[in-house]
C-alpha positions as CSV (number, residue, x, y, z in Angstrom):
1,M,81.0,76.5,101.9
2,N,82.5,80.2,101.6
3,R,84.8,80.4,104.5
4,A,86.3,78.1,107.0
5,L,88.2,79.0,110.3
6,I,90.7,76.3,111.5
7,V,91.7,77.2,115.1
8,L,95.0,75.5,115.7
9,G,96.7,74.4,118.8
10,G,99.0,77.1,119.3
11,E,99.0,79.9,121.5
12,A,95.4,80.4,122.3
13,P,93.8,83.5,120.6
14,E,92.5,86.5,122.8
15,R,88.3,85.6,123.1
16,T,87.1,88.6,121.8
17,F,89.5,88.3,118.5
18,L,88.4,84.6,118.2
19,R,84.5,85.1,118.5
20,K,84.8,88.1,115.9
21,L,86.9,85.4,113.4
22,A,84.2,82.7,113.9
23,A,81.5,85.0,113.5
24,T,82.5,85.6,109.9
25,C,83.0,82.0,108.7
26,D,80.7,79.2,108.1
27,F,82.3,76.2,109.8
28,V,84.9,76.3,112.6
29,L,87.1,73.0,113.0
30,C,89.7,72.7,115.8
31,A,93.0,70.8,115.6
32,D,93.1,69.1,119.3
33,S,94.0,71.8,121.7
34,G,92.6,74.1,119.4
35,L,89.4,73.1,121.2
36,D,90.3,74.6,124.4
37,A,90.7,77.9,122.8
38,A,87.2,77.5,120.8
39,L,85.6,76.5,124.4
40,M,87.1,79.3,126.3
41,A,86.1,81.7,123.5
42,D,82.8,80.2,123.7
43,I,81.7,79.9,120.1
44,R,80.1,77.5,117.8
45,I,82.2,74.4,117.0
46,D,81.6,72.2,114.1
47,G,84.0,69.5,114.4
48,V,87.2,68.9,116.2
49,I,90.3,66.7,115.0
50,G,93.3,65.3,116.5
51,D,95.0,62.7,118.5
52,F,93.9,64.7,121.6
53,D,97.3,64.4,123.3
54,S,97.6,68.0,124.0
55,A,93.5,68.9,124.5
56,K,92.6,69.3,128.3
57,P,90.7,66.4,129.5
58,T,87.9,68.4,130.5
59,S,87.7,69.9,126.9
60,V,87.6,66.1,125.4
61,E,84.9,65.4,128.1
62,Y,82.6,68.3,127.4
63,M,83.2,67.3,123.6
64,N,81.8,64.1,124.2
65,S,79.6,65.1,126.5
66,H,77.8,67.2,124.2
67,E,78.4,65.2,121.1
68,I,80.8,67.5,119.2
69,P,81.8,65.6,115.7
70,H,85.3,64.5,116.1
71,I,87.9,62.4,114.4
72,V,90.1,60.6,116.6
73,Y,93.6,60.5,114.8
74,P,96.2,57.9,116.0
75,S,99.2,59.2,117.6
76,I,101.7,57.8,115.2
77,K,100.8,59.3,111.9
78,D,102.5,61.2,109.2
79,D,100.2,64.2,109.4
80,T,99.9,67.2,112.4
81,D,96.9,67.8,113.4
82,G,96.8,70.8,111.5
83,M,97.3,69.2,108.6
84,A,94.7,66.7,109.1
85,C,92.2,69.7,109.7
86,V,93.3,71.1,106.0
87,R,92.7,67.7,104.4
88,F,89.5,67.5,105.9
89,I,88.1,71.2,105.2
90,I,89.5,70.9,101.6
91,E,86.9,67.8,100.8
92,K,84.3,70.4,101.9
93,K,85.1,72.7,99.2
94,P,85.6,76.3,100.9
95,T,86.8,79.1,98.6
96,E,88.5,80.6,101.6
97,V,90.3,79.0,105.1
98,V,91.0,81.1,108.0
99,L,93.8,79.5,110.4
100,T,94.3,80.8,113.7
101,G,96.1,79.9,117.0
102,A,99.1,79.0,114.9
103,S,102.1,81.1,117.2
104,G,103.2,80.0,120.3
105,G,104.8,76.7,121.6
106,R,107.3,75.3,119.7
107,F,108.7,77.3,116.6
108,D,109.0,74.1,114.1
109,H,104.9,74.0,114.6
110,H,104.9,77.5,113.9
111,L,106.8,76.8,110.2
112,A,104.9,74.2,109.9
113,N,101.7,76.2,109.7
114,F,102.7,78.3,107.5
115,Q,103.6,75.4,105.2
116,L,100.0,74.7,105.5
117,L,99.0,78.3,103.4
118,I,101.1,76.8,100.6
119,Y,99.3,73.6,100.3
120,L,95.8,75.2,100.5
121,E,96.8,77.6,97.9
122,K,98.1,74.9,95.8
123,Q,94.5,73.1,96.1
124,G,92.9,76.2,95.0
125,V,91.8,77.5,98.2
126,H,92.8,81.1,99.4
127,A,94.3,81.1,102.9
128,C,96.0,83.3,105.7
129,I,97.1,82.7,109.2
130,A,94.9,85.2,111.3
131,E,96.5,86.3,114.8
132,E,95.9,89.5,116.8
133,A,99.0,91.3,115.9
134,M,99.4,89.8,112.1
135,T,98.1,88.2,108.8
136,G,100.0,86.4,106.9
137,W,99.4,84.6,103.2
138,A,101.5,82.6,101.1
139,V,101.9,84.4,97.7
140,N,102.4,83.1,94.3
141,R,100.6,85.7,91.9
142,K,99.5,89.1,93.4
143,K,98.2,90.1,96.8
144,T,96.8,93.3,97.6
145,I,97.3,94.2,101.3
146,V,94.6,96.9,103.1
147,G,96.0,98.8,105.9
148,N,97.0,101.8,107.0
149,V,100.1,104.0,106.7
150,G,102.9,103.1,109.0
151,D,102.0,99.2,109.2
152,L,104.8,97.2,108.5
153,L,104.9,94.5,105.8
154,S,107.6,92.0,105.9
155,V,107.9,89.6,102.3
156,L,110.2,86.7,102.8
157,Q,111.7,83.9,100.1
158,I,110.1,80.3,100.8
159,S,110.8,78.9,97.4
160,D,114.4,78.5,95.4
161,R,113.7,81.2,93.1
162,L,111.7,84.3,94.1
163,C,111.1,87.6,91.7
164,V,109.1,90.1,93.4
165,S,107.8,93.5,92.7
166,E,106.3,95.7,95.6
167,E,104.2,98.9,95.2
168,G,102.8,101.3,98.1
169,V,105.7,100.7,100.5
170,F,108.7,102.9,101.6
171,Y,111.1,100.4,99.7
172,P,109.4,99.6,96.6
173,L,110.7,96.9,94.2
174,D,110.5,96.0,90.3
175,H,111.0,92.3,89.6
176,H,113.3,92.1,92.2
177,D,114.9,88.8,92.5
178,F,115.9,87.6,95.5
179,E,118.7,85.8,97.4
180,L,117.8,82.7,99.2
181,G,119.4,83.5,102.5
182,Y,119.0,87.3,102.6
183,P,116.3,88.6,104.2
184,L,115.8,91.6,102.1
185,G,112.1,92.1,102.4
186,V,111.6,92.2,106.0
187,S,110.2,95.2,107.9
188,N,109.0,97.2,105.1
189,V,106.4,100.2,105.7
190,L,103.0,101.0,103.9
191,T,103.3,104.5,102.8
192,E,99.7,104.2,101.3
193,R,96.4,102.5,102.5
194,E,96.8,99.4,99.8
195,A,100.2,97.9,99.3
196,C,100.8,95.3,96.4
197,V,103.0,92.4,96.2
198,T,103.2,90.5,93.0
199,V,105.3,87.4,92.8
200,H,106.3,86.6,89.4
201,E,108.1,83.5,90.1
202,G,108.1,81.2,93.3
203,W,106.6,81.6,96.5
204,A,106.5,84.3,98.9
205,L,105.4,84.5,102.7
206,V,103.6,88.2,103.0
207,L,103.2,89.3,106.3
208,H,101.3,92.5,107.5
209,Y,101.4,94.1,111.0
210,P,99.3,96.6,111.6
211,A,100.8,99.4,113.3
212,K,100.4,99.8,117.1
213,K,98.2,102.4,118.3
């Protein structure tokens, strides 16, 4: 498997956006109410995982009647539905995983979904969160961001120590040691079509926001 899409149970992506994402992926897996978003967008669904405490009853009925492969987890468990999906998809050995539907609703769920990026990267799987207005990565080496001049780029510390260089941006950095609690890397701006973030030590959350047209 080359590229897998996990539709999480946060704010449902816009239908056209979700269809475009799904078209670039070999496997589409839904986490609980991510099933609702996938059905609304009328995309291919290869599997569903969750305790089904948030998916609409009509969606679950459709899943069962159309024999969509699914795994029911108990509601009392250590893993979130998103984490259960990540564990499942890793077994299929993808080279890349895209998560969407990660935002909206509870803020702790949103933060937990960003942590999934670190887990996937530690397993040797390239991963990102893709939303209509933002793409995010957990980076511990080097990341090239392709966009347009004027796009916003934020680099946030998500480890005890973080040393970063940034190129192709309005505020460049050269082996800069971040101070935990001081959000220095928020709202940088691309000055070239490609920006480079190099993490020399630690982990950074890198968020790319295309400029509004």
